[in-house]
mmCIF file of the N, C-alpha and C atoms, coordinates in Angstrom:
data_MODEL
# 
_entry.id   MODEL 
# 
loop_
_atom_site.group_PDB 
_atom_site.id 
_atom_site.type_symbol 
_atom_site.label_atom_id 
_atom_site.label_alt_id 
_atom_site.label_comp_id 
_atom_site.label_asym_id 
_atom_site.label_entity_id 
_atom_site.label_seq_id 
_atom_site.pdbx_PDB_ins_code 
_atom_site.Cartn_x 
_atom_site.Cartn_y 
_atom_site.Cartn_z 
_atom_site.occupancy 
_atom_site.B_iso_or_equiv 
_atom_site.pdbx_formal_charge 
_atom_site.auth_seq_id 
_atom_site.auth_comp_id 
_atom_site.auth_asym_id 
_atom_site.auth_atom_id 
_atom_site.pdbx_PDB_model_num 
ATOM 1   N N  . MET A 1 1  ? 15.402 3.574   -1.995  1.00 0.00 ? 1  MET A N  1 
ATOM 2   C CA . MET A 1 1  ? 16.669 2.992   -1.630  1.00 0.00 ? 1  MET A CA 1 
ATOM 3   C C  . MET A 1 1  ? 16.833 1.685   -2.406  1.00 0.00 ? 1  MET A C  1 
ATOM 4   N N  . LEU A 1 2  ? 18.008 1.516   -2.985  1.00 0.00 ? 2  LEU A N  1 
ATOM 5   C CA . LEU A 1 2  ? 18.307 0.319   -3.755  1.00 0.00 ? 2  LEU A CA 1 
ATOM 6   C C  . LEU A 1 2  ? 19.641 -0.235  -3.303  1.00 0.00 ? 2  LEU A C  1 
ATOM 7   N N  . ASN A 1 3  ? 19.638 -1.477  -2.880  1.00 0.00 ? 3  ASN A N  1 
ATOM 8   C CA . ASN A 1 3  ? 20.868 -2.179  -2.512  1.00 0.00 ? 3  ASN A CA 1 
ATOM 9   C C  . ASN A 1 3  ? 20.975 -3.402  -3.399  1.00 0.00 ? 3  ASN A C  1 
ATOM 10  N N  . THR A 1 4  ? 22.152 -3.582  -4.016  1.00 0.00 ? 4  THR A N  1 
ATOM 11  C CA . THR A 1 4  ? 22.372 -4.712  -4.909  1.00 0.00 ? 4  THR A CA 1 
ATOM 12  C C  . THR A 1 4  ? 23.625 -5.458  -4.498  1.00 0.00 ? 4  THR A C  1 
ATOM 13  N N  . VAL A 1 5  ? 23.531 -6.779  -4.503  1.00 0.00 ? 5  VAL A N  1 
ATOM 14  C CA . VAL A 1 5  ? 24.681 -7.641  -4.217  1.00 0.00 ? 5  VAL A CA 1 
ATOM 15  C C  . VAL A 1 5  ? 24.765 -8.648  -5.354  1.00 0.00 ? 5  VAL A C  1 
ATOM 16  N N  . LYS A 1 6  ? 25.936 -8.758  -5.962  1.00 0.00 ? 6  LYS A N  1 
ATOM 17  C CA . LYS A 1 6  ? 26.126 -9.729  -7.041  1.00 0.00 ? 6  LYS A CA 1 
ATOM 18  C C  . LYS A 1 6  ? 27.009 -10.856 -6.535  1.00 0.00 ? 6  LYS A C  1 
ATOM 19  N N  . ILE A 1 7  ? 26.507 -12.077 -6.640  1.00 0.00 ? 7  ILE A N  1 
ATOM 20  C CA . ILE A 1 7  ? 27.231 -13.268 -6.210  1.00 0.00 ? 7  ILE A CA 1 
ATOM 21  C C  . ILE A 1 7  ? 27.231 -14.232 -7.389  1.00 0.00 ? 7  ILE A C  1 
ATOM 22  N N  . SER A 1 8  ? 28.387 -14.430 -7.983  1.00 0.00 ? 8  SER A N  1 
ATOM 23  C CA . SER A 1 8  ? 28.514 -15.303 -9.147  1.00 0.00 ? 8  SER A CA 1 
ATOM 24  C C  . SER A 1 8  ? 27.545 -14.828 -10.229 1.00 0.00 ? 8  SER A C  1 
ATOM 25  N N  . SER A 1 9  ? 26.634 -15.680 -10.664 1.00 0.00 ? 9  SER A N  1 
ATOM 26  C CA . SER A 1 9  ? 25.695 -15.283 -11.717 1.00 0.00 ? 9  SER A CA 1 
ATOM 27  C C  . SER A 1 9  ? 24.370 -14.765 -11.150 1.00 0.00 ? 9  SER A C  1 
ATOM 28  N N  . CYS A 1 10 ? 24.285 -14.645 -9.829  1.00 0.00 ? 10 CYS A N  1 
ATOM 29  C CA . CYS A 1 10 ? 23.057 -14.173 -9.176  1.00 0.00 ? 10 CYS A CA 1 
ATOM 30  C C  . CYS A 1 10 ? 23.199 -12.718 -8.763  1.00 0.00 ? 10 CYS A C  1 
ATOM 31  N N  . GLU A 1 11 ? 22.104 -12.004 -8.862  1.00 0.00 ? 11 GLU A N  1 
ATOM 32  C CA . GLU A 1 11 ? 22.070 -10.624 -8.392  1.00 0.00 ? 11 GLU A CA 1 
ATOM 33  C C  . GLU A 1 11 ? 20.911 -10.493 -7.413  1.00 0.00 ? 11 GLU A C  1 
ATOM 34  N N  . LEU A 1 12 ? 21.218 -10.077 -6.196  1.00 0.00 ? 12 LEU A N  1 
ATOM 35  C CA . LEU A 1 12 ? 20.203 -9.862  -5.164  1.00 0.00 ? 12 LEU A CA 1 
ATOM 36  C C  . LEU A 1 12 ? 19.909 -8.374  -5.102  1.00 0.00 ? 12 LEU A C  1 
ATOM 37  N N  . ILE A 1 13 ? 18.638 -8.017  -5.169  1.00 0.00 ? 13 ILE A N  1 
ATOM 38  C CA . ILE A 1 13 ? 18.238 -6.614  -5.177  1.00 0.00 ? 13 ILE A CA 1 
ATOM 39  C C  . ILE A 1 13 ? 17.270 -6.381  -4.033  1.00 0.00 ? 13 ILE A C  1 
ATOM 40  N N  . ASN A 1 14 ? 17.588 -5.410  -3.205  1.00 0.00 ? 14 ASN A N  1 
ATOM 41  C CA . ASN A 1 14 ? 16.721 -5.009  -2.103  1.00 0.00 ? 14 ASN A CA 1 
ATOM 42  C C  . ASN A 1 14 ? 16.230 -3.607  -2.429  1.00 0.00 ? 14 ASN A C  1 
ATOM 43  N N  . ALA A 1 15 ? 14.951 -3.498  -2.784  1.00 0.00 ? 15 ALA A N  1 
ATOM 44  C CA . ALA A 1 15 ? 14.401 -2.207  -3.201  1.00 0.00 ? 15 ALA A CA 1 
ATOM 45  C C  . ALA A 1 15 ? 12.894 -2.213  -2.990  1.00 0.00 ? 15 ALA A C  1 
ATOM 46  N N  . ASP A 1 16 ? 12.299 -1.035  -3.078  1.00 0.00 ? 16 ASP A N  1 
ATOM 47  C CA . ASP A 1 16 ? 10.843 -0.939  -3.080  1.00 0.00 ? 16 ASP A CA 1 
ATOM 48  C C  . ASP A 1 16 ? 10.358 -1.584  -4.379  1.00 0.00 ? 16 ASP A C  1 
ATOM 49  N N  . CYS A 1 17 ? 9.573  -2.637  -4.274  1.00 0.00 ? 17 CYS A N  1 
ATOM 50  C CA . CYS A 1 17 ? 9.228  -3.424  -5.464  1.00 0.00 ? 17 CYS A CA 1 
ATOM 51  C C  . CYS A 1 17 ? 8.511  -2.604  -6.532  1.00 0.00 ? 17 CYS A C  1 
ATOM 52  N N  . LEU A 1 18 ? 7.554  -1.771  -6.145  1.00 0.00 ? 18 LEU A N  1 
ATOM 53  C CA . LEU A 1 18 ? 6.804  -1.037  -7.162  1.00 0.00 ? 18 LEU A CA 1 
ATOM 54  C C  . LEU A 1 18 ? 7.613  0.084   -7.796  1.00 0.00 ? 18 LEU A C  1 
ATOM 55  N N  . GLU A 1 19 ? 8.656  0.545   -7.139  1.00 0.00 ? 19 GLU A N  1 
ATOM 56  C CA . GLU A 1 19 ? 9.523  1.545   -7.757  1.00 0.00 ? 19 GLU A CA 1 
ATOM 57  C C  . GLU A 1 19 ? 10.508 0.886   -8.715  1.00 0.00 ? 19 GLU A C  1 
ATOM 58  N N  . PHE A 1 20 ? 11.036 -0.273  -8.345  1.00 0.00 ? 20 PHE A N  1 
ATOM 59  C CA . PHE A 1 20 ? 12.098 -0.905  -9.129  1.00 0.00 ? 20 PHE A CA 1 
ATOM 60  C C  . PHE A 1 20 ? 11.595 -1.823  -10.237 1.00 0.00 ? 20 PHE A C  1 
ATOM 61  N N  . ILE A 1 21 ? 10.529 -2.539  -10.001 1.00 0.00 ? 21 ILE A N  1 
ATOM 62  C CA . ILE A 1 21 ? 10.122 -3.613  -10.906 1.00 0.00 ? 21 ILE A CA 1 
ATOM 63  C C  . ILE A 1 21 ? 9.742  -3.119  -12.298 1.00 0.00 ? 21 ILE A C  1 
ATOM 64  N N  . TRP A 1 22 ? 9.316  -1.860  -12.409 1.00 0.00 ? 22 TRP A N  1 
ATOM 65  C CA . TRP A 1 22 ? 8.942  -1.305  -13.713 1.00 0.00 ? 22 TRP A CA 1 
ATOM 66  C C  . TRP A 1 22 ? 10.122 -1.282  -14.677 1.00 0.00 ? 22 TRP A C  1 
ATOM 67  N N  . SER A 1 23 ? 11.340 -1.263  -14.149 1.00 0.00 ? 23 SER A N  1 
ATOM 68  C CA . SER A 1 23 ? 12.526 -1.194  -15.007 1.00 0.00 ? 23 SER A CA 1 
ATOM 69  C C  . SER A 1 23 ? 12.911 -2.558  -15.584 1.00 0.00 ? 23 SER A C  1 
ATOM 70  N N  . LEU A 1 24 ? 12.270 -3.606  -15.138 1.00 0.00 ? 24 LEU A N  1 
ATOM 71  C CA . LEU A 1 24 ? 12.620 -4.955  -15.588 1.00 0.00 ? 24 LEU A CA 1 
ATOM 72  C C  . LEU A 1 24 ? 11.776 -5.379  -16.790 1.00 0.00 ? 24 LEU A C  1 
ATOM 73  N N  . PRO A 1 25 ? 12.411 -6.047  -17.756 1.00 0.00 ? 25 PRO A N  1 
ATOM 74  C CA . PRO A 1 25 ? 11.634 -6.544  -18.896 1.00 0.00 ? 25 PRO A CA 1 
ATOM 75  C C  . PRO A 1 25 ? 10.793 -7.764  -18.513 1.00 0.00 ? 25 PRO A C  1 
ATOM 76  N N  . GLU A 1 26 ? 9.798  -8.059  -19.325 1.00 0.00 ? 26 GLU A N  1 
ATOM 77  C CA . GLU A 1 26 ? 8.949  -9.234  -19.092 1.00 0.00 ? 26 GLU A CA 1 
ATOM 78  C C  . GLU A 1 26 ? 9.778  -10.511 -19.136 1.00 0.00 ? 26 GLU A C  1 
ATOM 79  N N  . ASN A 1 27 ? 9.369  -11.493 -18.353 1.00 0.00 ? 27 ASN A N  1 
ATOM 80  C CA . ASN A 1 27 ? 9.993  -12.823 -18.348 1.00 0.00 ? 27 ASN A CA 1 
ATOM 81  C C  . ASN A 1 27 ? 11.503 -12.769 -18.138 1.00 0.00 ? 27 ASN A C  1 
ATOM 82  N N  . SER A 1 28 ? 11.954 -11.954 -17.203 1.00 0.00 ? 28 SER A N  1 
ATOM 83  C CA . SER A 1 28 ? 13.399 -11.769 -17.017 1.00 0.00 ? 28 SER A CA 1 
ATOM 84  C C  . SER A 1 28 ? 13.903 -12.189 -15.640 1.00 0.00 ? 28 SER A C  1 
ATOM 85  N N  . VAL A 1 29 ? 13.014 -12.615 -14.753 1.00 0.00 ? 29 VAL A N  1 
ATOM 86  C CA . VAL A 1 29 ? 13.390 -12.901 -13.365 1.00 0.00 ? 29 VAL A CA 1 
ATOM 87  C C  . VAL A 1 29 ? 13.125 -14.374 -13.054 1.00 0.00 ? 29 VAL A C  1 
ATOM 88  N N  . ASP A 1 30 ? 14.111 -15.023 -12.426 1.00 0.00 ? 30 ASP A N  1 
ATOM 89  C CA . ASP A 1 30 ? 13.966 -16.433 -12.053 1.00 0.00 ? 30 ASP A CA 1 
ATOM 90  C C  . ASP A 1 30 ? 13.220 -16.630 -10.737 1.00 0.00 ? 30 ASP A C  1 
ATOM 91  N N  . LEU A 1 31 ? 13.417 -15.724 -9.790  1.00 0.00 ? 31 LEU A N  1 
ATOM 92  C CA . LEU A 1 31 ? 12.857 -15.906 -8.448  1.00 0.00 ? 31 LEU A CA 1 
ATOM 93  C C  . LEU A 1 31 ? 12.601 -14.554 -7.801  1.00 0.00 ? 31 LEU A C  1 
ATOM 94  N N  . ILE A 1 32 ? 11.485 -14.427 -7.140  1.00 0.00 ? 32 ILE A N  1 
ATOM 95  C CA . ILE A 1 32 ? 11.182 -13.241 -6.337  1.00 0.00 ? 32 ILE A CA 1 
ATOM 96  C C  . ILE A 1 32 ? 10.949 -13.708 -4.912  1.00 0.00 ? 32 ILE A C  1 
ATOM 97  N N  . VAL A 1 33 ? 11.683 -13.124 -3.984  1.00 0.00 ? 33 VAL A N  1 
ATOM 98  C CA . VAL A 1 33 ? 11.487 -13.382 -2.557  1.00 0.00 ? 33 VAL A CA 1 
ATOM 99  C C  . VAL A 1 33 ? 10.954 -12.087 -1.968  1.00 0.00 ? 33 VAL A C  1 
ATOM 100 N N  . THR A 1 34 ? 9.820  -12.156 -1.329  1.00 0.00 ? 34 THR A N  1 
ATOM 101 C CA . THR A 1 34 ? 9.203  -10.940 -0.815  1.00 0.00 ? 34 THR A CA 1 
ATOM 102 C C  . THR A 1 34 ? 8.697  -11.152 0.610   1.00 0.00 ? 34 THR A C  1 
ATOM 103 N N  . ASP A 1 35 ? 8.600  -10.073 1.323   1.00 0.00 ? 35 ASP A N  1 
ATOM 104 C CA . ASP A 1 35 ? 8.081  -10.076 2.685   1.00 0.00 ? 35 ASP A CA 1 
ATOM 105 C C  . ASP A 1 35 ? 7.143  -8.882  2.803   1.00 0.00 ? 35 ASP A C  1 
ATOM 106 N N  . PRO A 1 36 ? 5.921  -9.006  2.256   1.00 0.00 ? 36 PRO A N  1 
ATOM 107 C CA . PRO A 1 36 ? 5.021  -7.853  2.267   1.00 0.00 ? 36 PRO A CA 1 
ATOM 108 C C  . PRO A 1 36 ? 4.602  -7.470  3.682   1.00 0.00 ? 36 PRO A C  1 
ATOM 109 N N  . PRO A 1 37 ? 4.213  -6.223  3.863   1.00 0.00 ? 37 PRO A N  1 
ATOM 110 C CA . PRO A 1 37 ? 3.733  -5.787  5.177   1.00 0.00 ? 37 PRO A CA 1 
ATOM 111 C C  . PRO A 1 37 ? 2.514  -6.601  5.609   1.00 0.00 ? 37 PRO A C  1 
ATOM 112 N N  . TYR A 1 38 ? 2.386  -6.807  6.899   1.00 0.00 ? 38 TYR A N  1 
ATOM 113 C CA . TYR A 1 38 ? 1.260  -7.580  7.428   1.00 0.00 ? 38 TYR A CA 1 
ATOM 114 C C  . TYR A 1 38 ? -0.028 -6.776  7.497   1.00 0.00 ? 38 TYR A C  1 
ATOM 115 N N  . PHE A 1 39 ? 0.055  -5.469  7.465   1.00 0.00 ? 39 PHE A N  1 
ATOM 116 C CA . PHE A 1 39 ? -1.086 -4.554  7.467   1.00 0.00 ? 39 PHE A CA 1 
ATOM 117 C C  . PHE A 1 39 ? -1.862 -4.625  8.784   1.00 0.00 ? 39 PHE A C  1 
ATOM 118 N N  . LYS A 1 40 ? -1.863 -3.537  9.474   1.00 0.00 ? 40 LYS A N  1 
ATOM 119 C CA . LYS A 1 40 ? -2.603 -3.328  10.726  1.00 0.00 ? 40 LYS A CA 1 
ATOM 120 C C  . LYS A 1 40 ? -2.043 -4.081  11.929  1.00 0.00 ? 40 LYS A C  1 
ATOM 121 N N  . VAL A 1 41 ? -0.853 -4.636  11.835  1.00 0.00 ? 41 VAL A N  1 
ATOM 122 C CA . VAL A 1 41 ? -0.286 -5.342  12.982  1.00 0.00 ? 41 VAL A CA 1 
ATOM 123 C C  . VAL A 1 41 ? 0.211  -4.342  14.018  1.00 0.00 ? 41 VAL A C  1 
ATOM 124 N N  . LYS A 1 42 ? 0.934  -3.315  13.563  1.00 0.00 ? 42 LYS A N  1 
ATOM 125 C CA . LYS A 1 42 ? 1.441  -2.280  14.460  1.00 0.00 ? 42 LYS A CA 1 
ATOM 126 C C  . LYS A 1 42 ? 0.743  -0.963  14.119  1.00 0.00 ? 42 LYS A C  1 
ATOM 127 N N  . PRO A 1 43 ? 0.004  -0.382  15.047  1.00 0.00 ? 43 PRO A N  1 
ATOM 128 C CA . PRO A 1 43 ? -0.762 0.831   14.756  1.00 0.00 ? 43 PRO A CA 1 
ATOM 129 C C  . PRO A 1 43 ? 0.078  1.984   14.200  1.00 0.00 ? 43 PRO A C  1 
ATOM 130 N N  . GLU A 1 44 ? 1.314  2.118   14.626  1.00 0.00 ? 44 GLU A N  1 
ATOM 131 C CA . GLU A 1 44 ? 2.167  3.221   14.175  1.00 0.00 ? 44 GLU A CA 1 
ATOM 132 C C  . GLU A 1 44 ? 3.240  2.752   13.199  1.00 0.00 ? 44 GLU A C  1 
ATOM 133 N N  . GLY A 1 45 ? 3.178  1.516   12.761  1.00 0.00 ? 45 GLY A N  1 
ATOM 134 C CA . GLY A 1 45 ? 4.225  0.951   11.917  1.00 0.00 ? 45 GLY A CA 1 
ATOM 135 C C  . GLY A 1 45 ? 4.027  1.240   10.440  1.00 0.00 ? 45 GLY A C  1 
ATOM 136 N N  . TRP A 1 46 ? 5.084  0.940   9.666   1.00 0.00 ? 46 TRP A N  1 
ATOM 137 C CA . TRP A 1 46 ? 5.055  1.133   8.221   1.00 0.00 ? 46 TRP A CA 1 
ATOM 138 C C  . TRP A 1 46 ? 3.928  0.330   7.584   1.00 0.00 ? 46 TRP A C  1 
ATOM 139 N N  . ASP A 1 47 ? 3.606  -0.789  8.178   1.00 0.00 ? 47 ASP A N  1 
ATOM 140 C CA . ASP A 1 47 ? 2.585  -1.655  7.594   1.00 0.00 ? 47 ASP A CA 1 
ATOM 141 C C  . ASP A 1 47 ? 1.165  -1.134  7.811   1.00 0.00 ? 47 ASP A C  1 
ATOM 142 N N  . ASN A 1 48 ? 1.025  0.023   8.390   1.00 0.00 ? 48 ASN A N  1 
ATOM 143 C CA . ASN A 1 48 ? -0.296 0.606   8.627   1.00 0.00 ? 48 ASN A CA 1 
ATOM 144 C C  . ASN A 1 48 ? -0.471 1.892   7.818   1.00 0.00 ? 48 ASN A C  1 
ATOM 145 N N  . GLN A 1 49 ? 0.115  1.956   6.626   1.00 0.00 ? 49 GLN A N  1 
ATOM 146 C CA . GLN A 1 49 ? 0.077  3.175   5.820   1.00 0.00 ? 49 GLN A CA 1 
ATOM 147 C C  . GLN A 1 49 ? -1.138 3.269   4.896   1.00 0.00 ? 49 GLN A C  1 
ATOM 148 N N  . TRP A 1 50 ? -1.920 2.218   4.769   1.00 0.00 ? 50 TRP A N  1 
ATOM 149 C CA . TRP A 1 50 ? -3.061 2.225   3.865   1.00 0.00 ? 50 TRP A CA 1 
ATOM 150 C C  . TRP A 1 50 ? -4.312 2.672   4.606   1.00 0.00 ? 50 TRP A C  1 
ATOM 151 N N  . LYS A 1 51 ? -5.254 3.251   3.871   1.00 0.00 ? 51 LYS A N  1 
ATOM 152 C CA . LYS A 1 51 ? -6.480 3.779   4.478   1.00 0.00 ? 51 LYS A CA 1 
ATOM 153 C C  . LYS A 1 51 ? -7.433 2.679   4.929   1.00 0.00 ? 51 LYS A C  1 
ATOM 154 N N  . GLY A 1 52 ? -7.349 1.549   4.292   1.00 0.00 ? 52 GLY A N  1 
ATOM 155 C CA . GLY A 1 52 ? -8.239 0.449   4.647   1.00 0.00 ? 52 GLY A CA 1 
ATOM 156 C C  . GLY A 1 52 ? -7.869 -0.805  3.883   1.00 0.00 ? 52 GLY A C  1 
ATOM 157 N N  . ASP A 1 53 ? -8.684 -1.829  4.063   1.00 0.00 ? 53 ASP A N  1 
ATOM 158 C CA . ASP A 1 53 ? -8.418 -3.116  3.422   1.00 0.00 ? 53 ASP A CA 1 
ATOM 159 C C  . ASP A 1 53 ? -8.340 -2.998  1.905   1.00 0.00 ? 53 ASP A C  1 
ATOM 160 N N  . ASP A 1 54 ? -9.255 -2.230  1.313   1.00 0.00 ? 54 ASP A N  1 
ATOM 161 C CA . ASP A 1 54 ? -9.275 -2.103  -0.144  1.00 0.00 ? 54 ASP A CA 1 
ATOM 162 C C  . ASP A 1 54 ? -7.992 -1.478  -0.679  1.00 0.00 ? 54 ASP A C  1 
ATOM 163 N N  . ASP A 1 55 ? -7.476 -0.449  0.001   1.00 0.00 ? 55 ASP A N  1 
ATOM 164 C CA . ASP A 1 55 ? -6.225 0.185   -0.430  1.00 0.00 ? 55 ASP A CA 1 
ATOM 165 C C  . ASP A 1 55 ? -5.058 -0.782  -0.336  1.00 0.00 ? 55 ASP A C  1 
ATOM 166 N N  . TYR A 1 56 ? -5.007 -1.528  0.763   1.00 0.00 ? 56 TYR A N  1 
ATOM 167 C CA . TYR A 1 56 ? -3.927 -2.503  0.933   1.00 0.00 ? 56 TYR A CA 1 
ATOM 168 C C  . TYR A 1 56 ? -3.999 -3.577  -0.142  1.00 0.00 ? 56 TYR A C  1 
ATOM 169 N N  . LEU A 1 57 ? -5.197 -4.108  -0.395  1.00 0.00 ? 57 LEU A N  1 
ATOM 170 C CA . LEU A 1 57 ? -5.350 -5.162  -1.402  1.00 0.00 ? 57 LEU A CA 1 
ATOM 171 C C  . LEU A 1 57 ? -5.054 -4.646  -2.809  1.00 0.00 ? 57 LEU A C  1 
ATOM 172 N N  . LYS A 1 58 ? -5.381 -3.394  -3.086  1.00 0.00 ? 58 LYS A N  1 
ATOM 173 C CA . LYS A 1 58 ? -5.050 -2.794  -4.384  1.00 0.00 ? 58 LYS A CA 1 
ATOM 174 C C  . LYS A 1 58 ? -3.532 -2.729  -4.552  1.00 0.00 ? 58 LYS A C  1 
ATOM 175 N N  . TRP A 1 59 ? -2.827 -2.287  -3.508  1.00 0.00 ? 59 TRP A N  1 
ATOM 176 C CA . TRP A 1 59 ? -1.360 -2.227  -3.547  1.00 0.00 ? 59 TRP A CA 1 
ATOM 177 C C  . TRP A 1 59 ? -0.787 -3.629  -3.765  1.00 0.00 ? 59 TRP A C  1 
ATOM 178 N N  . LEU A 1 60 ? -1.301 -4.605  -3.028  1.00 0.00 ? 60 LEU A N  1 
ATOM 179 C CA . LEU A 1 60 ? -0.811 -5.975  -3.140  1.00 0.00 ? 60 LEU A CA 1 
ATOM 180 C C  . LEU A 1 60 ? -1.083 -6.542  -4.538  1.00 0.00 ? 60 LEU A C  1 
ATOM 181 N N  . ASP A 1 61 ? -2.251 -6.247  -5.099  1.00 0.00 ? 61 ASP A N  1 
ATOM 182 C CA . ASP A 1 61 ? -2.569 -6.687  -6.462  1.00 0.00 ? 61 ASP A CA 1 
ATOM 183 C C  . ASP A 1 61 ? -1.593 -6.103  -7.480  1.00 0.00 ? 61 ASP A C  1 
ATOM 184 N N  . GLN A 1 62 ? -1.213 -4.829  -7.293  1.00 0.00 ? 62 GLN A N  1 
ATOM 185 C CA . GLN A 1 62 ? -0.241 -4.206  -8.200  1.00 0.00 ? 62 GLN A CA 1 
ATOM 186 C C  . GLN A 1 62 ? 1.095  -4.937  -8.131  1.00 0.00 ? 62 GLN A C  1 
ATOM 187 N N  . CYS A 1 63 ? 1.528  -5.249  -6.932  1.00 0.00 ? 63 CYS A N  1 
ATOM 188 C CA . CYS A 1 63 ? 2.790  -5.981  -6.762  1.00 0.00 ? 63 CYS A CA 1 
ATOM 189 C C  . CYS A 1 63 ? 2.719  -7.336  -7.444  1.00 0.00 ? 63 CYS A C  1 
ATOM 190 N N  . LEU A 1 64 ? 1.667  -8.083  -7.169  1.00 0.00 ? 64 LEU A N  1 
ATOM 191 C CA . LEU A 1 64 ? 1.548  -9.435  -7.718  1.00 0.00 ? 64 LEU A CA 1 
ATOM 192 C C  . LEU A 1 64 ? 1.446  -9.425  -9.240  1.00 0.00 ? 64 LEU A C  1 
ATOM 193 N N  . ALA A 1 65 ? 0.765  -8.438  -9.806  1.00 0.00 ? 65 ALA A N  1 
ATOM 194 C CA . ALA A 1 65 ? 0.669  -8.335  -11.268 1.00 0.00 ? 65 ALA A CA 1 
ATOM 195 C C  . ALA A 1 65 ? 2.043  -8.103  -11.884 1.00 0.00 ? 65 ALA A C  1 
ATOM 196 N N  . GLN A 1 66 ? 2.855  -7.275  -11.242 1.00 0.00 ? 66 GLN A N  1 
ATOM 197 C CA . GLN A 1 66 ? 4.202  -7.029  -11.751 1.00 0.00 ? 66 GLN A CA 1 
ATOM 198 C C  . GLN A 1 66 ? 5.098  -8.249  -11.561 1.00 0.00 ? 66 GLN A C  1 
ATOM 199 N N  . PHE A 1 67 ? 4.933  -8.954  -10.460 1.00 0.00 ? 67 PHE A N  1 
ATOM 200 C CA . PHE A 1 67 ? 5.695  -10.193 -10.266 1.00 0.00 ? 67 PHE A CA 1 
ATOM 201 C C  . PHE A 1 67 ? 5.385  -11.154 -11.416 1.00 0.00 ? 67 PHE A C  1 
ATOM 202 N N  . TRP A 1 68 ? 4.122  -11.315 -11.730 1.00 0.00 ? 68 TRP A N  1 
ATOM 203 C CA . TRP A 1 68 ? 3.692  -12.215 -12.796 1.00 0.00 ? 68 TRP A CA 1 
ATOM 204 C C  . TRP A 1 68 ? 4.300  -11.789 -14.135 1.00 0.00 ? 68 TRP A C  1 
ATOM 205 N N  . ARG A 1 69 ? 4.348  -10.479 -14.376 1.00 0.00 ? 69 ARG A N  1 
ATOM 206 C CA . ARG A 1 69 ? 4.871  -9.944  -15.636 1.00 0.00 ? 69 ARG A CA 1 
ATOM 207 C C  . ARG A 1 69 ? 6.353  -10.260 -15.810 1.00 0.00 ? 69 ARG A C  1 
ATOM 208 N N  . VAL A 1 70 ? 7.142  -10.108 -14.755 1.00 0.00 ? 70 VAL A N  1 
ATOM 209 C CA . VAL A 1 70 ? 8.598  -10.239 -14.901 1.00 0.00 ? 70 VAL A CA 1 
ATOM 210 C C  . VAL A 1 70 ? 9.121  -11.651 -14.680 1.00 0.00 ? 70 VAL A C  1 
ATOM 211 N N  . LEU A 1 71 ? 8.356  -12.507 -14.012 1.00 0.00 ? 71 LEU A N  1 
ATOM 212 C CA . LEU A 1 71 ? 8.836  -13.873 -13.768 1.00 0.00 ? 71 LEU A CA 1 
ATOM 213 C C  . LEU A 1 71 ? 8.889  -14.683 -15.059 1.00 0.00 ? 71 LEU A C  1 
ATOM 214 N N  . LYS A 1 72 ? 9.946  -15.471 -15.178 1.00 0.00 ? 72 LYS A N  1 
ATOM 215 C CA . LYS A 1 72 ? 10.083 -16.365 -16.328 1.00 0.00 ? 72 LYS A CA 1 
ATOM 216 C C  . LYS A 1 72 ? 9.052  -17.486 -16.215 1.00 0.00 ? 72 LYS A C  1 
ATOM 217 N N  . PRO A 1 73 ? 8.533  -17.958 -17.337 1.00 0.00 ? 73 PRO A N  1 
ATOM 218 C CA . PRO A 1 73 ? 7.584  -19.074 -17.295 1.00 0.00 ? 73 PRO A CA 1 
ATOM 219 C C  . PRO A 1 73 ? 8.222  -20.338 -16.716 1.00 0.00 ? 73 PRO A C  1 
ATOM 220 N N  . GLY A 1 74 ? 7.398  -21.113 -16.052 1.00 0.00 ? 74 GLY A N  1 
ATOM 221 C CA . GLY A 1 74 ? 7.855  -22.401 -15.543 1.00 0.00 ? 74 GLY A CA 1 
ATOM 222 C C  . GLY A 1 74 ? 8.552  -22.281 -14.255 1.00 0.00 ? 74 GLY A C  1 
# 
């Protein structure tokens, strides 16, 4: 699911980060606002989809690596 809102020169994108971020070129984003899952807070919740700590941390590392790739320097 992708939702986009354009306000003046800003574009707000609400999407699954690992699905969408691959389409962005390096050093092209000014700001990333994220709210990652808390992991294991709700036994039946979306944030409990990983098999264990290592799987969750691997997913989080993938996100952070892509954030680093697309964020503009400085």
